[in-house]
C-alpha positions as CSV (number, residue, x, y, z in Angstrom):
1,M,-10.4,-40.9,-22.9
2,S,-13.9,-40.1,-21.6
3,D,-15.1,-36.7,-21.5
4,T,-15.2,-35.7,-17.9
5,V,-11.4,-35.9,-18.7
6,M,-11.3,-34.2,-21.9
7,V,-13.4,-31.4,-19.8
8,A,-10.7,-31.4,-17.2
9,L,-8.0,-31.4,-19.4
10,I,-9.1,-28.6,-21.5
11,S,-9.7,-26.5,-18.4
12,G,-6.4,-26.8,-17.8
13,I,-4.8,-25.9,-20.7
14,V,-6.6,-23.2,-21.0
15,S,-6.2,-22.2,-17.8
16,L,-1.9,-22.0,-17.8
17,I,-2.8,-20.3,-20.5
18,I,-4.3,-17.9,-19.7
19,N,-2.7,-17.0,-16.7
20,F,1.2,-17.2,-18.1
21,G,0.0,-14.9,-21.3
22,S,-1.6,-12.4,-18.7
23,K,2.0,-12.4,-17.1
24,W,3.6,-11.6,-20.1
25,L,1.2,-9.8,-21.2
26,D,1.5,-7.4,-17.9
27,H,6.0,-7.6,-18.7
28,K,5.0,-7.0,-22.2
29,N,3.6,-3.3,-21.8
30,G,4.9,-2.2,-18.6
31,L,2.1,-2.9,-16.3
32,A,4.2,-4.8,-13.8
33,A,5.9,-2.1,-12.9
34,D,2.9,0.4,-13.0
35,I,1.6,-1.6,-10.7
36,G,4.7,-1.5,-8.4
37,E,5.4,2.3,-8.4
38,I,1.5,1.6,-6.9
39,K,2.0,0.2,-4.8
40,E,4.8,1.7,-2.9
41,S,3.4,5.1,-3.5
42,V,0.3,3.6,-1.4
43,G,2.7,2.2,1.7
44,E,4.1,6.1,1.2
45,L,0.1,7.7,1.5
46,K,-0.5,4.9,4.2
47,R,2.6,6.4,6.4
48,N,1.9,9.9,5.9
49,N,-1.7,9.7,7.0
50,G,-0.3,7.9,9.8
51,V,1.9,10.5,10.9
52,Y,-1.1,13.0,10.2
53,G,-3.2,10.9,12.0
54,D,-0.4,10.6,15.3
55,M,-0.5,14.6,15.3
56,V,-4.1,15.3,15.1
57,Y,-5.5,13.1,18.0
58,Q,-1.7,14.5,20.0
59,M,-3.5,18.2,19.0
60,L,-6.9,17.3,20.1
61,D,-6.0,15.4,23.4
62,H,-4.0,18.0,24.5
63,M,-7.0,20.7,23.4
64,A,-9.5,18.5,25.2
65,T,-7.4,18.2,28.5
66,N,-5.1,20.9,28.9
67,N,-3.0,18.2,29.8
68,N,0.9,18.6,29.5
69,S,2.3,15.4,29.2
70,G,4.5,15.4,26.8
71,E,3.2,13.9,23.7
72,M,1.8,16.7,21.8
73,K,6.0,18.2,21.7
74,R,7.3,14.1,20.4
75,A,4.1,14.3,17.7
76,L,5.3,17.2,16.8
77,D,9.0,16.7,16.6
78,E,8.1,13.0,15.0
79,Y,6.2,15.5,12.1
80,N,8.8,17.9,12.0
81,A,11.4,15.2,11.5
82,F,9.4,12.9,8.8
83,F,7.5,15.4,6.5
84,R,10.4,18.4,7.3
85,K,13.6,17.4,7.3
86,G,13.4,13.3,6.4
87,Q,11.1,13.8,3.0
88,K,11.2,15.6,0.6
C-alpha cells in the first residue's frame, strides 16, 4: 500500500473515533441533555425578547406620532396574554 493511502486510512479512522467517541462521552456525561435544555431556554428568551421589543416599539411609536391606530392596545393585549396569563 502506498504512503498516501495509509495516511488517508489512518486519518479516516482517527476522524471516526473522535466523532463517535465525543458523542458517546457527551451522552455519558449528560452534556447532550444540558445542551438541549440550553437551546430550549435560548428559544424562550428569543420569544420573550420579541414580545418585549414589540411592546416597546408600539409605545414609542404611539408617543412619537400620538396616533390612535389601535396597535398599542393590540401590543398590550398580546403582552398580557403572553407574560401575565400564558407564561409562568
